[in-house]
C-alpha positions as CSV (number, residue, x, y, z in Angstrom):
1,M,134.1,88.9,104.0
2,Y,133.9,85.4,105.4
3,A,131.8,82.9,103.7
4,H,131.0,81.2,107.0
5,Q,130.4,83.3,110.1
6,P,131.7,81.7,113.3
7,T,129.0,80.5,115.6
8,T,128.8,81.8,119.1
9,P,128.3,79.4,121.9
10,P,124.8,79.1,123.3
11,T,123.8,80.9,126.4
12,A,123.9,78.8,129.6
13,G,120.1,78.6,129.6
14,V,119.9,77.4,126.1
15,A,122.6,74.8,126.6
16,A,121.0,73.6,129.8
17,R,117.6,73.3,128.1
18,R,119.2,71.2,125.4
19,L,120.7,68.9,128.0
20,Q,117.4,68.8,129.9
21,E,115.6,67.8,126.8
22,R,118.1,65.0,125.9
23,L,118.0,63.7,129.5
24,A,114.2,63.5,129.3
25,E,114.6,61.2,126.3
26,F,116.5,58.9,128.7
27,G,113.7,59.2,131.2
28,V,115.7,61.5,133.5
29,I,113.7,64.4,134.8
30,A,115.5,67.6,135.6
31,D,114.4,71.0,136.9
32,R,116.1,74.0,135.3
33,V,117.0,77.2,137.0
34,E,118.6,80.1,135.1
35,G,120.6,82.9,136.5
36,V,123.0,85.5,135.1
37,G,125.5,83.6,133.0
38,V,124.8,80.3,134.6
39,A,122.0,77.7,134.6
40,L,121.5,74.7,136.8
41,L,119.8,71.4,136.3
42,H,118.6,69.6,139.4
43,L,117.9,65.9,139.1
44,R,115.6,63.9,141.4
45,S,118.6,61.9,142.5
46,G,120.1,65.1,144.0
47,L,122.7,65.5,141.3
48,I,123.2,69.1,140.2
49,I,124.6,70.0,136.8
50,W,126.1,73.5,136.3
51,C,126.3,75.2,132.9
52,D,128.2,78.4,132.1
53,G,127.4,78.4,128.4
54,G,130.7,76.7,127.6
55,S,130.6,73.5,129.6
56,F,128.5,71.3,131.9
57,S,130.0,70.2,135.2
58,W,128.8,67.9,138.0
59,W,130.2,66.1,141.0
60,T,131.5,62.6,140.3
61,G,130.9,61.4,143.9
62,R,134.7,61.0,144.4
63,Y,137.1,63.0,146.6
64,S,140.8,63.5,146.0
65,G,143.6,65.7,147.3
66,P,146.1,65.2,150.0
67,D,143.5,64.6,152.7
68,G,140.7,63.4,150.4
69,H,138.7,66.6,150.9
70,W,138.5,67.9,147.3
71,R,135.5,67.0,145.3
72,E,136.2,65.7,141.8
73,Y,134.0,67.1,139.0
74,A,133.3,65.8,135.6
75,Y,133.1,68.2,132.6
76,A,131.6,68.1,129.2
77,P,131.5,70.8,126.5
78,V,128.1,72.2,125.6
79,S,128.9,71.3,122.0
80,D,128.6,67.6,122.8
81,V,125.2,67.4,124.5
82,E,124.8,63.7,123.5
83,T,127.9,62.6,125.5
84,A,127.1,64.9,128.4
85,A,123.6,63.4,128.6
86,H,124.9,59.8,128.6
87,R,127.4,60.6,131.3
88,V,125.0,62.5,133.5
89,A,122.3,59.8,133.0
90,T,124.8,57.1,134.1
91,R,125.8,59.1,137.2
92,H,122.1,59.7,138.0
93,Q,121.3,56.0,137.7
94,G,124.2,55.2,140.1
95,L,122.9,57.7,142.6
96,A,119.3,56.3,142.3
97,L,120.5,52.7,142.8
98,S,122.6,53.7,145.8
99,A,119.6,55.5,147.4
100,A,117.3,52.5,146.7
101,S,119.7,50.1,148.5
102,T,119.8,52.2,151.7
């Protein structure tokens, strides 16, 4: 018998809620929608964060590929909500500043 049972990763909804709560501490409001095996956070800047229970992902705003048609996505593990929140908040602020200048 193991002295320490391995922990299972949180469900997508639980992980998304944790990120949502941490983003709120930065003043970033996000609406959460949960589905089967996935949860989404929608920020007022239009940024959408996907969570599958293992990682968070969001569009960086950049394109790549031979013809520049592939969207580049950023990823962060759900085990590091703090770093994910900082990165998402930074992206959100960039989008908000861009929208304000147009």
